[in-house]
C-alpha positions as CSV (number, residue, x, y, z in Angstrom):
1,M,-17.7,67.5,-17.9
2,E,-17.4,63.8,-17.4
3,V,-13.9,63.7,-19.0
4,F,-13.0,66.9,-16.7
5,T,-14.7,64.6,-13.7
6,V,-12.0,61.8,-14.5
7,V,-9.2,63.7,-14.9
8,V,-9.5,65.9,-11.7
9,F,-10.1,62.3,-9.4
10,L,-7.2,60.5,-11.2
11,Y,-4.8,63.9,-10.2
12,N,-6.4,63.6,-6.5
13,V,-5.5,59.7,-6.4
14,G,-1.8,60.7,-8.0
15,V,-1.6,63.6,-5.1
16,A,-2.6,61.3,-2.8
17,Y,-0.2,58.4,-3.7
18,F,2.5,60.5,-4.1
19,Q,2.1,62.3,-0.3
20,Q,1.6,58.7,1.0
21,C,5.3,57.5,-0.4
22,T,7.0,60.8,0.8
23,V,5.9,61.3,3.8
24,R,5.5,57.5,5.2
25,T,9.0,56.5,4.2
26,L,9.5,54.0,6.8
27,R,7.3,50.7,7.0
28,V,6.6,50.9,10.9
29,D,6.1,54.0,12.7
30,A,8.8,55.9,14.9
31,D,8.8,55.4,18.5
32,K,11.0,58.1,19.0
33,N,11.7,61.2,16.8
34,G,14.6,64.1,16.7
35,V,16.8,61.3,19.1
36,R,18.9,58.3,19.1
37,L,20.0,55.4,21.1
38,N,23.3,55.9,22.5
39,G,25.8,53.2,23.3
40,Y,24.2,50.4,21.9
41,T,25.5,50.2,18.1
42,Y,26.8,46.9,17.2
43,I,26.6,47.3,13.1
44,T,26.7,50.6,11.5
45,F,25.0,51.1,7.7
46,S,25.9,53.8,5.7
47,N,23.9,55.6,2.7
48,I,20.8,53.2,2.6
49,G,16.8,53.9,2.9
50,P,14.7,53.8,5.9
51,N,12.8,50.7,4.9
52,A,16.5,48.9,3.9
53,C,17.4,49.6,7.6
54,Y,14.3,48.6,9.1
55,N,15.4,45.1,6.9
56,E,18.5,44.9,8.3
57,C,17.6,45.2,11.7
58,I,14.4,42.5,11.4
59,R,16.6,39.9,9.9
60,R,19.0,39.8,12.6
61,T,17.9,37.9,16.1
62,K,20.3,40.4,18.0
63,C,18.9,43.7,16.7
64,H,16.5,44.9,19.2
65,S,16.1,48.6,17.6
66,F,17.7,50.6,15.1
67,N,18.3,54.6,14.8
68,Y,17.7,56.0,11.5
69,N,18.9,59.4,9.9
70,S,17.3,60.8,6.9
71,I,19.6,63.4,6.2
72,T,23.2,61.4,6.4
73,R,21.2,58.0,5.5
74,R,22.7,56.2,8.5
75,C,21.5,53.1,9.8
76,D,22.4,52.1,13.5
77,I,21.7,48.4,14.4
78,N,21.1,48.4,18.3
79,K,21.5,45.3,20.4
80,M,19.3,46.9,23.2
81,T,16.1,48.5,23.4
82,S,15.5,51.1,26.3
83,S,12.9,53.5,27.8
84,S,15.3,55.4,30.0
85,E,15.6,59.1,28.7
86,T,18.9,59.0,29.5
87,D,20.2,56.2,27.1
88,F,19.0,59.0,24.2
89,V,20.9,61.7,22.7
90,D,19.4,64.4,20.6
91,E,19.9,63.7,16.8
92,T,17.9,66.2,14.1
93,N,16.4,64.0,11.4
94,C,17.0,60.9,13.7
95,V,14.4,58.5,14.6
96,Y,14.4,55.4,17.0
97,V,12.4,52.1,16.4
98,D,11.7,49.7,19.0
99,M,11.7,46.3,17.2
100,T,10.4,44.2,19.9
101,Q,6.8,44.2,18.8
102,Y,7.6,43.2,15.3
103,R,9.7,40.5,16.1
104,G,8.1,37.0,15.9
105,D,4.9,38.6,13.7
106,S,5.1,36.9,10.0
107,Y,4.0,39.9,8.6
108,Y,7.4,42.0,9.5
109,D,9.5,39.1,10.6
110,P,10.9,36.9,7.3
111,C,12.3,34.3,10.0
112,P,9.7,34.0,13.0
113,G,9.1,31.3,15.2
114,S,11.4,28.0,14.6
115,D,12.7,29.6,11.3
116,A,14.3,32.3,14.2
117,C,18.2,32.6,13.3
118,V,20.6,32.4,16.4
119,E,22.4,35.8,17.5
120,G,24.9,36.2,15.0
121,E,23.6,35.2,12.1
122,F,20.9,37.0,9.8
123,C,18.0,35.5,8.0
124,Q,18.1,35.4,4.2
125,T,15.0,34.6,1.9
126,L,16.1,32.8,-1.3
127,K,13.9,33.0,-4.7
128,D,11.9,29.8,-3.7
129,D,10.9,31.6,-0.5
130,K,13.0,29.2,1.6
131,K,14.5,31.1,4.6
132,I,18.1,30.5,5.6
133,C,20.6,31.7,8.1
134,N,23.7,32.8,7.4
135,R,26.8,34.2,9.5
136,D,26.8,37.5,9.9
137,V,29.8,39.1,8.8
138,K,29.0,42.6,9.1
139,E,29.1,42.5,13.0
140,C,33.1,43.2,13.0
141,E,32.7,46.2,10.0
142,V,31.9,49.1,12.5
143,D,34.1,51.5,11.9
144,G,37.0,49.6,11.5
145,Y,37.0,46.8,14.0
146,V,38.4,43.2,13.4
147,R,37.5,39.9,14.8
148,Y,39.3,38.3,17.3
149,T,37.7,34.7,17.0
150,K,38.7,33.2,20.2
151,E,36.2,35.1,22.3
152,N,34.0,36.0,19.7
153,V,34.8,39.7,20.0
154,C,35.6,42.5,17.7
155,L,38.8,45.1,18.3
156,K,39.5,48.2,17.5
157,L,42.8,50.4,17.8
158,V,41.5,54.0,18.4
159,S,44.1,57.2,18.0
160,T,43.5,60.5,19.2
161,S,45.6,63.8,20.2
162,G,44.8,62.5,23.9
163,L,41.9,61.4,26.1
164,T,41.8,60.3,29.9
165,W,40.9,56.8,30.9
166,T,37.1,58.2,31.6
167,S,37.1,60.0,28.1
168,A,38.3,56.9,26.3
169,R,36.0,54.8,27.7
170,T,33.0,57.4,26.6
171,V,34.1,56.8,23.4
172,C,34.0,53.0,23.2
173,L,30.5,53.1,25.1
174,D,29.2,55.8,22.2
175,E,29.7,52.8,19.9
176,G,28.2,50.3,22.0
177,A,31.3,48.8,22.8
178,E,33.8,48.9,26.0
179,L,37.4,49.4,26.8
180,V,39.3,46.2,26.0
181,S,39.2,43.5,28.8
182,I,42.6,41.0,28.6
183,T,41.9,38.4,30.4
184,T,44.1,35.1,29.0
185,L,47.5,35.0,27.7
186,E,46.6,34.2,24.2
187,K,44.4,37.0,23.8
188,M,47.3,39.4,25.4
189,K,49.9,37.8,22.5
190,F,46.9,39.0,20.0
191,M,46.6,42.2,21.2
192,Q,50.5,42.9,21.2
193,N,50.7,41.5,17.6
194,L,47.6,44.0,16.7
195,L,49.1,47.1,18.3
196,K,52.8,46.7,17.5
197,G,54.6,48.5,20.4
198,I,51.3,51.0,20.7
199,P,50.8,51.8,24.4
200,I,47.0,52.2,25.4
201,W,44.2,52.0,27.6
202,I,42.8,48.9,28.7
203,G,39.4,48.3,30.2
204,L,40.9,47.6,33.7
205,R,40.1,50.0,36.8
206,S,40.2,48.7,40.2
207,K,41.9,45.4,39.7
208,R,38.8,44.4,37.6
209,W,38.3,43.8,33.8
210,M,35.0,46.1,31.9
211,T,33.8,42.1,31.7
212,G,33.7,42.2,35.7
213,D,36.4,39.8,35.9
214,I,39.0,39.8,38.6
215,F,42.6,40.8,37.4
216,Q,44.7,37.7,37.8
217,N,48.7,38.2,37.0
218,I,49.1,35.5,34.3
219,Y,51.3,37.5,32.0
220,T,54.8,37.4,30.9
221,M,55.4,41.2,31.6
222,P,56.0,43.3,34.5
223,V,52.7,44.4,36.2
224,Q,52.2,46.9,38.7
225,L,48.7,47.6,40.1
226,N,48.9,50.3,43.2
227,D,46.4,52.8,43.0
228,F,49.0,55.5,42.4
229,D,50.4,58.1,39.8
230,G,52.8,59.7,41.2
231,G,52.3,62.7,38.4
232,Y,49.1,63.1,39.3
233,R,48.3,62.8,43.0
234,T,45.2,65.1,42.9
235,D,43.4,62.2,40.8
236,S,41.3,60.4,43.5
237,D,41.2,57.6,41.5
238,A,44.6,56.2,40.1
239,S,43.6,52.7,39.1
240,C,43.0,52.4,35.8
241,G,44.9,50.4,33.3
242,F,47.7,51.0,30.4
243,L,49.3,48.6,28.8
244,T,52.7,49.0,26.9
245,S,54.7,46.6,24.7
246,T,56.9,45.5,27.7
247,S,54.7,46.0,31.1
248,L,51.0,46.6,32.2
249,Y,50.3,49.1,35.3
250,D,48.0,51.7,36.5
251,T,47.2,55.5,36.5
252,S,45.2,58.1,36.8
253,C,41.9,58.1,35.6
254,N,40.5,61.4,35.3
255,I,43.6,63.3,34.7
256,R,46.5,61.8,32.6
257,Q,46.1,61.9,28.9
258,Q,47.1,58.6,26.6
259,H,47.0,58.8,22.6
260,S,45.4,55.5,22.2
261,F,43.0,52.7,23.4
262,V,41.4,49.5,22.1
263,C,37.6,49.4,21.7
264,E,36.0,46.0,22.2
265,I,32.6,44.9,21.3
266,V,31.3,41.3,22.4
267,L,29.2,39.4,19.8
């Protein structure tokens, strides 16, 4: 009888342990279930577990929240948090975690307080428990982005079957990016080398860049910004920027479609 009791006890302990390990797979509690924060992701990790996703976020000062999908094992590192329902989209098997409450707590945060890394770095714990900050090279490895070091931004050329300026911008926003702003001649030269003649939508609307800067014509090419598109006169907004290898002009924002555009993530 005593042997049987011990066996049953050990069995129950094993079941309880198994349930704990399989049900509570995330080190912290999810703040939202069945949704993901949309438009603020700046790094995406693929095929990693939930706690690995948590670790990738907590050791980056720039990470304020993350999304994790338990089926696709996708981890989105977000540069913002939000309490607005309009910032979230439904996604089955996805959880959203706000990291604000864990940041700076030595139980959760490997580099709290004076050990905290600056944005653009991540915290690494060495074998002797020493903490160091390394440059975060992952920041430009989100779906094909490349770094433009002069402005510390990441750029990606996107090719489609055809999108309006408004739709192209939505694609960028969904990745936590914006349509590219080109406010210097040096950056324009970098863009032309990157594009190799491909015409693109750019982050210019109503003579203002998406960065908020007012357009200034400093370029060595013809520029025409007259809020007019003769091919689409019914569009109420024809102030959206389009760049070719030889000129820059504005055109229909909501009707005319172009095949390519460049998204930009500011680090």
